[in-house]
Z-matrix of the N, CA and C atoms (Angstrom, degrees):
N
C 1 1.448
C 2 1.481 1 111.11
N 3 1.355 2 115.40 1 129.15
C 4 1.489 3 114.27 2 178.23
C 5 1.614 4 107.25 3 -119.52
N 6 1.369 5 110.85 4 144.52
C 7 1.423 6 112.47 5 -179.22
C 8 1.510 7 106.78 6 -112.36
N 9 1.501 8 115.45 7 152.76
C 10 1.379 9 116.73 8 171.03
C 11 1.558 10 106.00 9 -93.39
N 12 1.272 11 117.45 10 113.54
C 13 1.413 12 128.64 11 -176.30
C 14 1.497 13 109.27 12 -118.56
N 15 1.289 14 116.56 13 -164.99
C 16 1.587 15 116.67 14 -177.58
C 17 1.504 16 102.30 15 -70.65
N 18 1.332 17 109.68 16 133.28
C 19 1.440 18 119.04 17 179.87
C 20 1.659 19 111.62 18 -81.43
N 21 1.256 20 109.56 19 120.52
C 22 1.535 21 115.31 20 176.25
C 23 1.470 22 105.50 21 -131.17
N 24 1.348 23 122.09 22 172.61
C 25 1.341 24 130.42 23 171.50
C 26 1.566 25 111.90 24 -44.47
N 27 1.301 26 111.04 25 -51.88
C 28 1.393 27 116.80 26 -176.37
C 29 1.615 28 113.98 27 -66.05
N 30 1.336 29 118.95 28 -42.54
C 31 1.404 30 122.43 29 179.50
C 32 1.463 31 110.99 30 -70.44
N 33 1.398 32 120.74 31 -26.33
C 34 1.350 33 120.67 32 175.85
C 35 1.529 34 109.84 33 -74.66
N 36 1.224 35 121.48 34 -30.38
C 37 1.432 36 119.43 35 178.60
C 38 1.429 37 109.81 36 -75.11
N 39 1.423 38 120.02 37 -36.68
C 40 1.455 39 120.93 38 173.77
C 41 1.435 40 110.18 39 -60.18
N 42 1.373 41 118.48 40 -44.91
C 43 1.450 42 121.70 41 -174.12
C 44 1.540 43 109.91 42 -66.10
N 45 1.266 44 118.47 43 -33.59
C 46 1.552 45 124.04 44 177.97
C 47 1.455 46 103.73 45 -64.47
N 48 1.277 47 122.91 46 -50.16
C 49 1.392 48 123.95 47 -171.88
C 50 1.578 49 109.09 48 -69.29
N 51 1.252 50 116.70 49 -38.37
C 52 1.509 51 120.64 50 176.33
C 53 1.511 52 108.91 51 -60.63
N 54 1.341 53 119.24 52 -47.38
C 55 1.436 54 118.84 53 -175.93
C 56 1.538 55 109.29 54 -62.43
N 57 1.337 56 119.76 55 -38.72
C 58 1.407 57 125.74 56 179.30
C 59 1.584 58 111.73 57 -57.87
N 60 1.326 59 105.25 58 -37.11
C 61 1.496 60 115.57 59 -179.35
C 62 1.572 61 110.96 60 -67.91
N 63 1.350 62 119.77 61 -22.70
C 64 1.510 63 119.68 62 178.54
C 65 1.523 64 109.68 63 -80.72
N 66 1.305 65 110.86 64 145.16
C 67 1.439 66 109.76 65 178.23
C 68 1.609 67 114.05 66 -99.55
N 69 1.346 68 113.17 67 113.04
C 70 1.508 69 118.92 68 -174.59
C 71 1.559 70 107.44 69 -104.15
N 72 1.295 71 118.80 70 -8.48
C 73 1.426 72 125.41 71 -165.79
C 74 1.529 73 111.26 72 -58.23
N 75 1.377 74 119.87 73 123.03
C 76 1.373 75 125.18 74 175.27
C 77 1.618 76 112.46 75 74.24
N 78 1.358 77 112.19 76 7.43
C 79 1.509 78 111.33 77 -176.12
C 80 1.525 79 106.97 78 -94.18
N 81 1.306 80 114.98 79 145.30
C 82 1.461 81 121.62 80 171.38
C 83 1.520 82 114.48 81 -55.70
N 84 1.193 83 117.70 82 150.21
C 85 1.439 84 119.02 83 -174.49
C 86 1.437 85 118.35 84 -52.40
N 87 1.334 86 110.12 85 -53.48
C 88 1.564 87 116.77 86 178.63
C 89 1.492 88 112.87 87 -66.04
N 90 1.359 89 119.68 88 -30.32
C 91 1.430 90 115.97 89 176.48
C 92 1.452 91 114.59 90 -72.09
N 93 1.377 92 117.71 91 -36.99
C 94 1.463 93 120.31 92 172.41
C 95 1.520 94 114.70 93 -64.30
N 96 1.374 95 117.95 94 -35.43
C 97 1.448 96 121.23 95 176.96
C 98 1.540 97 110.03 96 -66.91
N 99 1.411 98 114.73 97 -40.15
C 100 1.480 99 112.42 98 179.26
C 101 1.395 100 111.84 99 -70.89
N 102 1.282 101 123.94 100 -29.62
C 103 1.442 102 123.44 101 -179.73
C 104 1.551 103 110.26 102 -72.99
N 105 1.329 104 114.62 103 -33.89
C 106 1.426 105 114.77 104 -177.61
C 107 1.576 106 106.55 105 -77.82
N 108 1.330 107 123.46 106 -38.07
C 109 1.307 108 125.80 107 -175.89
C 110 1.677 109 114.33 108 -75.26
N 111 1.286 110 110.72 109 -11.69
C 112 1.449 111 122.06 110 179.71
C 113 1.577 112 110.41 111 -78.03
N 114 1.448 113 114.68 112 -16.52
C 115 1.430 114 120.87 113 -171.39
C 116 1.536 115 114.76 114 -88.28
N 117 1.309 116 115.79 115 -11.07
C 118 1.508 117 124.50 116 -175.63
C 119 1.509 118 112.75 117 -147.15
N 120 1.412 119 112.41 118 169.43
C 121 1.401 120 121.71 119 160.51
C 122 1.513 121 114.92 120 -90.99
N 123 1.419 122 111.69 121 121.15
C 124 1.422 123 110.49 122 -175.31
C 125 1.526 124 110.95 123 -74.70
N 126 1.433 125 113.74 124 133.84
C 127 1.464 126 113.78 125 -179.49
C 128 1.513 127 115.03 126 -71.23
N 129 1.433 128 122.27 127 166.09
C 130 1.268 129 119.71 128 -176.33
C 131 1.608 130 113.87 129 -90.40
N 132 1.370 131 109.26 130 -9.67
C 133 1.571 132 111.75 131 -172.97
C 134 1.548 133 102.36 132 -85.28
N 135 1.500 134 114.87 133 133.58
C 136 1.412 135 118.14 134 -178.42
C 137 1.604 136 113.77 135 -66.11
N 138 1.366 137 111.42 136 -24.81
C 139 1.538 138 111.78 137 176.07
C 140 1.484 139 117.42 138 -65.69
N 141 1.421 140 111.08 139 -34.95
C 142 1.495 141 117.45 140 176.27
C 143 1.551 142 113.71 141 -74.25
N 144 1.325 143 115.27 142 -33.62
C 145 1.511 144 120.16 143 175.97
C 146 1.382 145 106.12 144 -65.10
N 147 1.294 146 121.10 145 -41.78
C 148 1.596 147 128.61 146 -177.75
C 149 1.592 148 106.28 147 -57.76
N 150 1.333 149 112.01 148 -52.49
C 151 1.488 150 116.58 149 176.24
C 152 1.534 151 112.82 150 -51.39
N 153 1.420 152 112.31 151 -53.34
C 154 1.514 153 117.18 152 -176.07
C 155 1.523 154 111.55 153 -59.41
N 156 1.271 155 116.27 154 -32.78
C 157 1.512 156 120.19 155 -173.59
C 158 1.633 157 106.85 156 -77.79
N 159 1.370 158 112.44 157 -36.79
C 160 1.465 159 113.72 158 -177.55
C 161 1.664 160 105.23 159 -65.23
N 162 1.268 161 121.68 160 -35.50
C 163 1.512 162 121.92 161 178.64
C 164 1.528 163 107.30 162 -72.62
N 165 1.246 164 120.84 163 -37.61
C 166 1.478 165 123.10 164 172.47
C 167 1.485 166 112.54 165 -52.80
N 168 1.285 167 111.39 166 -57.25
C 169 1.389 168 118.62 167 -177.23
C 170 1.536 169 116.47 168 -59.26
N 171 1.271 170 112.03 169 -35.92
C 172 1.445 171 117.75 170 174.52
C 173 1.523 172 113.82 171 -65.88
N 174 1.358 173 114.70 172 -43.62
C 175 1.483 174 119.82 173 176.40
C 176 1.439 175 108.01 174 -66.52
N 177 1.174 176 122.75 175 -51.11
C 178 1.542 177 123.04 176 -171.63
C 179 1.512 178 111.59 177 -63.59
N 180 1.425 179 120.39 178 -47.62
C 181 1.415 180 122.36 179 -179.78
C 182 1.481 181 114.11 180 -65.60
N 183 1.458 182 116.93 181 -39.12
C 184 1.492 183 118.45 182 -178.25
C 185 1.547 184 109.73 183 -72.18
N 186 1.269 185 116.43 184 -21.94
C 187 1.494 186 116.20 185 -178.69
C 188 1.606 187 110.38 186 -93.24
N 189 1.356 188 116.86 187 -9.11
C 190 1.529 189 120.45 188 174.46
C 191 1.467 190 109.35 189 -131.02
N 192 1.321 191 122.49 190 63.43
C 193 1.468 192 129.75 191 -178.59
C 194 1.524 193 113.44 192 -59.75
N 195 1.404 194 116.71 193 -17.33
C 196 1.420 195 118.40 194 -170.71
C 197 1.540 196 106.05 195 -107.72
N 198 1.255 197 120.02 196 11.84
C 199 1.434 198 125.35 197 179.16
C 200 1.576 199 109.34 198 -58.28
N 201 1.327 200 113.83 199 136.42
C 202 1.517 201 121.00 200 -176.10
C 203 1.545 202 107.64 201 -101.68
N 204 1.354 203 116.33 202 -3.73
C 205 1.469 204 119.69 203 178.27
C 206 1.531 205 112.60 204 -88.33
N 207 1.284 206 118.40 205 -45.44
C 208 1.467 207 121.76 206 179.13
C 209 1.504 208 114.52 207 -104.62
N 210 1.338 209 111.78 208 127.10
C 211 1.469 210 115.71 209 168.70
C 212 1.448 211 120.79 210 -77.00
N 213 1.410 212 124.59 211 -17.77
C 214 1.344 213 124.54 212 176.90
C 215 1.632 214 104.87 213 -163.24
N 216 1.278 215 107.40 214 166.78
C 217 1.544 216 120.10 215 -178.11
C 218 1.590 217 108.44 216 -59.75
N 219 1.177 218 123.40 217 -31.52
C 220 1.434 219 124.13 218 172.66
C 221 1.446 220 121.69 219 -57.39
N 222 1.343 221 113.43 220 -36.78
C 223 1.539 222 123.37 221 177.00
C 224 1.503 223 106.77 222 -69.00
N 225 1.389 224 114.74 223 -36.58
C 226 1.604 225 109.21 224 -179.66
C 227 1.467 226 109.59 225 -73.80
N 228 1.279 227 121.49 226 -32.55
C 229 1.415 228 127.73 227 178.75
C 230 1.502 229 106.98 228 -58.81
N 231 1.355 230 123.11 229 -58.42
C 232 1.493 231 129.03 230 -169.22
C 233 1.571 232 101.57 231 -64.19
N 234 1.260 233 120.95 232 -47.90
C 235 1.443 234 117.42 233 -176.13
C 236 1.425 235 116.55 234 -72.92
N 237 1.230 236 121.69 235 -26.01
C 238 1.526 237 129.33 236 166.94
C 239 1.524 238 110.53 237 -58.24
N 240 1.233 239 115.41 238 -50.06
C 241 1.475 240 123.14 239 175.88
C 242 1.370 241 110.85 240 -61.61
N 243 1.356 242 121.32 241 -52.53
C 244 1.430 243 123.69 242 -179.51
C 245 1.596 244 114.58 243 -62.07
N 246 1.399 245 113.41 244 -29.13
C 247 1.468 246 112.26 245 175.08
C 248 1.390 247 117.18 246 -76.74
N 249 1.290 248 114.88 247 -26.65
C 250 1.528 249 117.26 248 169.26
C 251 1.521 250 112.52 249 -66.81
N 252 1.321 251 124.85 250 -39.14
C 253 1.359 252 127.58 251 174.34
C 254 1.489 253 112.90 252 -66.71
N 255 1.392 254 119.97 253 -34.66
C 256 1.394 255 123.48 254 168.97
C 257 1.554 256 115.96 255 -65.07
N 258 1.289 257 115.22 256 -37.82
C 259 1.445 258 123.92 257 177.55
C 260 1.469 259 109.90 258 -61.57
N 261 1.344 260 118.93 259 -46.84
C 262 1.415 261 125.43 260 179.07
C 263 1.571 262 111.52 261 -63.26
N 264 1.348 263 109.09 262 -48.79
C 265 1.497 264 114.50 263 -178.99
C 266 1.423 265 113.98 264 -56.76
N 267 1.419 266 114.55 265 -45.55
C 268 1.454 267 123.77 266 -172.78
C 269 1.540 268 113.45 267 -65.24
N 270 1.366 269 117.26 268 -40.47
C 271 1.471 270 127.01 269 -170.73
C 272 1.459 271 113.26 270 -110.92
N 273 1.380 272 123.49 271 8.80
C 274 1.311 273 121.27 272 170.91
C 275 1.545 274 111.97 273 -82.56
N 276 1.254 275 121.51 274 121.74
C 277 1.572 276 119.56 275 -172.49
C 278 1.493 277 110.25 276 -78.75
N 279 1.420 278 118.40 277 -11.02
C 280 1.476 279 119.05 278 175.82
C 281 1.474 280 111.07 279 -79.82
N 282 1.262 281 125.87 280 -14.95
C 283 1.391 282 127.25 281 -178.69
C 284 1.561 283 107.02 282 -89.30
N 285 1.252 284 113.10 283 123.77
C 286 1.540 285 115.33 284 -177.91
C 287 1.565 286 108.70 285 -66.22
N 288 1.366 287 112.47 286 155.73
C 289 1.517 288 112.74 287 177.63
C 290 1.421 289 116.48 288 -65.60
N 291 1.293 290 118.70 289 -31.07
C 292 1.412 291 118.73 290 -179.84
C 293 1.621 292 112.14 291 -70.31
N 294 1.261 293 110.67 292 -20.02
C 295 1.576 294 116.79 293 179.57
C 296 1.484 295 114.19 294 -92.63
N 297 1.314 296 118.64 295 -8.92
C 298 1.388 297 120.20 296 -175.89
C 299 1.485 298 114.09 297 -69.25
N 300 1.333 299 126.49 298 152.74
C 301 1.330 300 131.67 299 -177.00
C 302 1.412 301 111.67 300 -66.47
N 303 1.493 302 118.49 301 128.67
C 304 1.400 303 120.49 302 -178.96
C 305 1.456 304 104.72 303 -90.10
N 306 1.419 305 112.86 304 169.80
C 307 1.449 306 125.94 305 178.10
C 308 1.599 307 109.93 306 -55.65
N 309 1.302 308 116.65 307 -46.74
C 310 1.519 309 119.04 308 -174.31
C 311 1.416 310 109.07 309 -70.63
N 312 1.364 311 119.67 310 -30.23
C 313 1.444 312 125.24 311 175.52
C 314 1.389 313 114.06 312 -59.77
N 315 1.421 314 111.54 313 -49.45
C 316 1.590 315 120.65 314 -178.35
C 317 1.497 316 105.42 315 -60.74
N 318 1.275 317 119.03 316 -44.97
C 319 1.542 318 119.16 317 -175.11
C 320 1.479 319 110.15 318 -70.97
N 321 1.377 320 118.96 319 -31.52
C 322 1.454 321 121.72 320 176.70
C 323 1.564 322 112.88 321 -70.61
N 324 1.364 323 112.96 322 -36.64
C 325 1.480 324 117.67 323 175.58
C 326 1.480 325 118.92 324 -65.93
N 327 1.385 326 112.31 325 -13.78
C 328 1.460 327 120.39 326 -177.58
C 329 1.434 328 113.63 327 -110.81
N 330 1.305 329 121.64 328 14.52
C 331 1.366 330 126.96 329 178.92
C 332 1.576 331 115.84 330 -61.91
N 333 1.314 332 120.62 331 131.48
C 334 1.464 333 118.24 332 169.12
C 335 1.468 334 111.44 333 76.24
N 336 1.380 335 122.43 334 8.32
C 337 1.466 336 123.92 335 179.79
C 338 1.554 337 111.29 336 -77.20
N 339 1.244 338 121.13 337 -17.21
C 340 1.400 339 122.48 338 -172.78
C 341 1.567 340 114.72 339 -98.92
N 342 1.305 341 112.43 340 70.77
C 343 1.441 342 125.13 341 -176.03
C 344 1.562 343 109.75 342 58.81
N 345 1.410 344 108.55 343 42.56
C 346 1.619 345 111.30 344 175.64
C 347 1.501 346 108.04 345 95.09
N 348 1.300 347 125.46 346 -15.36
C 349 1.450 348 132.52 347 179.02
C 350 1.496 349 113.79 348 -104.79
N 351 1.301 350 118.10 349 166.80
C 352 1.449 351 121.86 350 176.71
C 353 1.642 352 111.93 351 -88.13
N 354 1.319 353 111.95 352 145.93
C 355 1.501 354 114.50 353 169.85
C 356 1.379 355 107.49 354 -73.32
N 357 1.362 356 121.76 355 154.31
C 358 1.337 357 127.58 356 178.67
C 359 1.554 358 115.03 357 -46.95
N 360 1.304 359 117.43 358 127.61
C 361 1.428 360 116.57 359 -172.34
C 362 1.636 361 109.16 360 -67.96
N 363 1.227 362 123.40 361 -39.60
C 364 1.468 363 124.85 362 175.91
C 365 1.457 364 108.60 363 -61.15
N 366 1.309 365 121.48 364 -38.65
C 367 1.543 366 118.93 365 177.97
C 368 1.556 367 109.31 366 -63.72
N 369 1.297 368 122.86 367 -43.68
C 370 1.313 369 128.04 368 -178.90
C 371 1.693 370 111.15 369 -63.30
N 372 1.294 371 106.38 370 -44.48
C 373 1.545 372 109.16 371 179.31
C 374 1.419 373 115.10 372 -62.96
N 375 1.371 374 115.62 373 -40.51
C 376 1.533 375 126.43 374 174.94
C 377 1.533 376 106.25 375 -63.46
N 378 1.276 377 124.17 376 -44.90
C 379 1.414 378 123.26 377 -177.79
C 380 1.495 379 108.82 378 -67.49
N 381 1.303 380 125.43 379 -40.15
C 382 1.466 381 129.28 380 179.55
C 383 1.556 382 102.87 381 -62.98
N 384 1.388 383 125.68 382 -46.95
C 385 1.382 384 123.21 383 -177.23
C 386 1.541 385 109.70 384 -62.20
N 387 1.193 386 117.58 385 -45.17
C 388 1.460 387 123.13 386 -176.93
C 389 1.573 388 108.97 387 -55.57
N 390 1.317 389 113.33 388 -49.69
C 391 1.478 390 115.16 389 -177.85
C 392 1.537 391 112.80 390 -64.76
N 393 1.350 392 111.65 391 -37.62
C 394 1.520 393 114.41 392 -179.58
C 395 1.494 394 109.39 393 -67.57
N 396 1.265 395 117.13 394 -33.59
C 397 1.522 396 119.63 395 -174.90
C 398 1.630 397 115.22 396 -81.79
N 399 1.351 398 108.39 397 -29.93
C 400 1.474 399 114.70 398 176.69
C 401 1.525 400 111.94 399 -142.81
N 402 1.223 401 112.33 400 118.68
C 403 1.492 402 116.38 401 -177.42
C 404 1.628 403 109.16 402 -72.94
N 405 1.337 404 105.79 403 145.74
C 406 1.455 405 114.13 404 171.46
C 407 1.509 406 107.26 405 -77.66
N 408 1.309 407 113.59 406 116.80
C 409 1.470 408 120.82 407 176.13
C 410 1.424 409 114.93 408 -98.41
N 411 1.251 410 118.18 409 132.66
C 412 1.506 411 126.30 410 -176.34
C 413 1.509 412 107.73 411 -105.50
N 414 1.340 413 109.56 412 167.33
C 415 1.426 414 116.51 413 -178.76
C 416 1.470 415 112.64 414 -61.20
N 417 1.374 416 122.66 415 128.90
C 418 1.463 417 121.10 416 179.70
C 419 1.573 418 107.15 417 -99.24
N 420 1.369 419 113.44 418 168.58
C 421 1.359 420 123.13 419 -172.57
C 422 1.581 421 110.01 420 -60.26
N 423 1.329 422 112.24 421 -32.82
C 424 1.555 423 112.72 422 -175.69
C 425 1.411 424 112.72 423 -72.09
N 426 1.290 425 118.24 424 -32.22
C 427 1.561 426 123.31 425 179.47
C 428 1.494 427 110.54 426 -93.63
N 429 1.318 428 120.92 427 2.66
C 430 1.451 429 117.12 428 -168.96
C 431 1.555 430 111.86 429 -66.11
N 432 1.229 431 121.70 430 -39.39
C 433 1.369 432 126.27 431 179.25
C 434 1.500 433 115.67 432 -121.11
N 435 1.299 434 113.97 433 31.19
C 436 1.551 435 123.25 434 -179.39
C 437 1.482 436 109.76 435 -54.70
N 438 1.369 437 124.86 436 -25.84
C 439 1.471 438 131.79 437 176.19
C 440 1.334 439 113.14 438 -97.74
N 441 1.337 440 122.88 439 12.24
C 442 1.506 441 120.97 440 -179.07
C 443 1.409 442 112.80 441 -62.13
N 444 1.470 443 116.66 442 134.27
C 445 1.428 444 118.18 443 -177.04
C 446 1.565 445 107.00 444 -93.19
N 447 1.280 446 121.84 445 -31.37
C 448 1.502 447 122.51 446 179.84
C 449 1.556 448 103.70 447 -142.02
N 450 1.420 449 111.99 448 148.48
C 451 1.527 450 122.13 449 169.84
C 452 1.537 451 107.26 450 -135.41
N 453 1.252 452 113.87 451 149.17
C 454 1.534 453 117.15 452 176.76
C 455 1.467 454 118.01 453 153.36
N 456 1.424 455 114.05 454 167.26
C 457 1.385 456 123.02 455 -172.05
C 458 1.665 457 106.88 456 -79.40
N 459 1.338 458 115.38 457 134.86
C 460 1.364 459 121.01 458 173.25
C 461 1.550 460 111.80 459 -138.55
N 462 1.211 461 121.78 460 161.60
C 463 1.410 462 126.28 461 -179.63
C 464 1.617 463 108.19 462 -100.45
N 465 1.234 464 116.25 463 119.47
C 466 1.585 465 125.03 464 -175.92
C 467 1.589 466 112.10 465 -114.47
N 468 1.257 467 114.61 466 135.55
C 469 1.473 468 118.82 467 172.75
C 470 1.512 469 106.59 468 -87.81
N 471 1.331 470 111.96 469 138.56
C 472 1.554 471 119.19 470 178.24
C 473 1.528 472 109.01 471 -63.68
N 474 1.358 473 113.16 472 162.78
C 475 1.444 474 120.82 473 177.44
C 476 1.498 475 109.66 474 -84.75
N 477 1.309 476 121.32 475 -50.81
C 478 1.522 477 121.11 476 -175.03
C 479 1.510 478 107.73 477 -95.28
N 480 1.308 479 111.87 478 -44.76
C 481 1.584 480 114.67 479 175.05
C 482 1.390 481 107.34 480 -99.89
N 483 1.380 482 114.82 481 114.98
C 484 1.458 483 120.60 482 -177.85
C 485 1.514 484 118.11 483 -73.40
N 486 1.230 485 123.59 484 49.91
C 487 1.408 486 130.45 485 179.24
C 488 1.625 487 105.08 486 -103.83
N 489 1.466 488 113.02 487 151.13
C 490 1.394 489 118.88 488 177.32
C 491 1.372 490 113.48 489 -100.17
N 492 1.502 491 122.08 490 129.67
C 493 1.312 492 129.19 491 -175.14
C 494 1.511 493 113.96 492 -127.76
N 495 1.297 494 119.05 493 154.63
C 496 1.420 495 117.62 494 176.85
C 497 1.426 496 111.43 495 -93.02
N 498 1.392 497 114.19 496 128.89
C 499 1.455 498 120.78 497 -177.83
C 500 1.550 499 111.38 498 -133.16
N 501 1.259 500 116.76 499 155.87
C 502 1.503 501 126.13 500 -178.14
C 503 1.515 502 98.77 501 -88.68
N 504 1.365 503 115.67 502 126.37
C 505 1.460 504 124.14 503 174.40
C 506 1.475 505 115.29 504 -113.54
N 507 1.261 506 121.17 505 141.37
C 508 1.446 507 132.60 506 170.00
C 509 1.540 508 114.77 507 -124.67
N 510 1.250 509 111.27 508 125.26
C 511 1.493 510 119.28 509 177.92
C 512 1.474 511 110.21 510 -102.20
N 513 1.343 512 116.64 511 112.14
C 514 1.531 513 123.71 512 -175.18
C 515 1.391 514 108.97 513 -145.35
N 516 1.376 515 120.26 514 130.21
C 517 1.386 516 132.19 515 168.43
C 518 1.616 517 108.44 516 45.36
N 519 1.323 518 109.46 517 52.79
C 520 1.490 519 122.16 518 163.96
C 521 1.757 520 102.86 519 70.90
N 522 1.356 521 116.31 520 18.25
C 523 1.449 522 121.86 521 174.16
C 524 1.507 523 108.74 522 -122.20
N 525 1.343 524 113.97 523 140.04
C 526 1.482 525 122.09 524 172.62
C 527 1.489 526 107.37 525 -104.60
N 528 1.305 527 118.68 526 112.67
C 529 1.568 528 126.73 527 178.99
C 530 1.518 529 102.77 528 -94.77
N 531 1.334 530 117.13 529 149.17
C 532 1.365 531 120.23 530 169.09
C 533 1.539 532 118.32 531 -140.39
N 534 1.268 533 122.37 532 137.54
C 535 1.552 534 130.48 533 -174.04
C 536 1.396 535 107.65 534 -126.39
N 537 1.437 536 109.82 535 161.68
C 538 1.474 537 116.96 536 172.01
C 539 1.457 538 111.21 537 -73.97
N 540 1.393 539 119.01 538 -26.32
C 541 1.431 540 122.64 539 176.66
C 542 1.520 541 106.66 540 -151.96
N 543 1.340 542 117.22 541 166.57
C 544 1.522 543 118.47 542 179.62
C 545 1.531 544 111.46 543 -63.54
N 546 1.366 545 110.70 544 -30.73
C 547 1.611 546 116.30 545 -176.26
C 548 1.524 547 114.71 546 -73.69
N 549 1.359 548 118.11 547 -12.89
C 550 1.463 549 117.32 548 -168.98
C 551 1.558 550 107.13 549 -107.09
N 552 1.264 551 118.90 550 162.92
C 553 1.405 552 126.02 551 177.39
C 554 1.608 553 106.92 552 -70.99
N 555 1.323 554 110.46 553 151.68
C 556 1.480 555 114.81 554 -178.90
C 557 1.536 556 111.60 555 -66.47
N 558 1.349 557 114.08 556 142.37
C 559 1.423 558 121.77 557 -179.38
C 560 1.507 559 115.23 558 -102.31
N 561 1.371 560 113.07 559 -4.55
C 562 1.463 561 122.35 560 -178.91
C 563 1.415 562 116.10 561 -161.30
N 564 1.347 563 119.37 562 166.09
C 565 1.427 564 119.99 563 177.20
C 566 1.590 565 106.89 564 -147.21
N 567 1.398 566 111.45 565 142.75
C 568 1.365 567 115.36 566 178.79
C 569 1.527 568 113.96 567 -126.70
N 570 1.223 569 121.23 568 114.86
C 571 1.579 570 116.36 569 -174.27
C 572 1.565 571 106.09 570 -74.08
N 573 1.294 572 115.32 571 133.35
C 574 1.450 573 119.60 572 -176.26
C 575 1.566 574 114.21 573 -100.29
N 576 1.356 575 120.94 574 -3.38
C 577 1.363 576 118.24 575 175.55
C 578 1.497 577 112.09 576 -72.27
N 579 1.302 578 112.58 577 137.53
C 580 1.457 579 119.10 578 179.88
C 581 1.602 580 117.01 579 65.70
N 582 1.311 581 109.86 580 26.59
C 583 1.477 582 119.46 581 178.62
C 584 1.498 583 105.05 582 -100.99
N 585 1.360 584 117.06 583 165.86
C 586 1.521 585 123.43 584 -174.04
C 587 1.583 586 98.89 585 -125.78
N 588 1.282 587 114.79 586 147.35
C 589 1.506 588 121.69 587 178.86
C 590 1.566 589 100.67 588 -102.88
N 591 1.288 590 115.88 589 130.86
C 592 1.387 591 126.96 590 167.43
C 593 1.583 592 113.04 591 -119.46
N 594 1.305 593 120.46 592 122.28
C 595 1.360 594 123.22 593 -175.00
C 596 1.604 595 107.45 594 -85.30
N 597 1.287 596 116.73 595 133.63
C 598 1.522 597 118.78 596 178.84
C 599 1.644 598 113.31 597 -63.60
N 600 1.239 599 108.63 598 145.69
C 601 1.536 600 112.43 599 -176.89
C 602 1.595 601 112.14 600 -83.50
N 603 1.327 602 112.63 601 -12.24
C 604 1.461 603 116.72 602 177.07
C 605 1.501 604 108.84 603 -148.44
N 606 1.381 605 111.96 604 153.82
C 607 1.643 606 113.94 605 -176.41
C 608 1.453 607 107.41 606 -70.60
N 609 1.356 608 112.16 607 140.40
C 610 1.512 609 125.60 608 172.85
C 611 1.516 610 109.82 609 -91.22
N 612 1.268 611 119.06 610 115.59
C 613 1.445 612 124.47 611 179.96
C 614 1.562 613 109.85 612 -88.69
């Protein structure tokens, strides 16, 4: 399980390694995107979604170098972002039917994204139909840490300000997530592979 948390140089490196771990080879675009988005809860901030789609595009394009649909990684990125917007538009009940994106609008919105050229129209029409027929479902809060090995309170030292604070920790899939409370989303992540445990010499109060 991967979480979209605050983007730092470290989390970007982790995300890049995580994407390369996923197998997108010879997968249709929408199936690969569904697989990717099923592994985490997508954040609400456009900037974070943008970064997540950049990593997906890099992974998908590098694993499918002979694709005849996309001329470069940027085309994958733009269409991935556009597909998420379509998915939200199509399956958000608060958007009235008459205001939902039509097929010709989706195609128009993606003109010229393939290194200045258009992506195959039949491909876009098929993608539109697939999203309309089957929503891209992302990781829900209830399933988010279904494989968690341990949960509980620990004392953590801050990164910039070296004070000790109580945080709720979750150990899942060789990652240690921490939150301010069990009800809140994680505010940080610590990879535990290849780490060493050092016991404190005195009790921390």
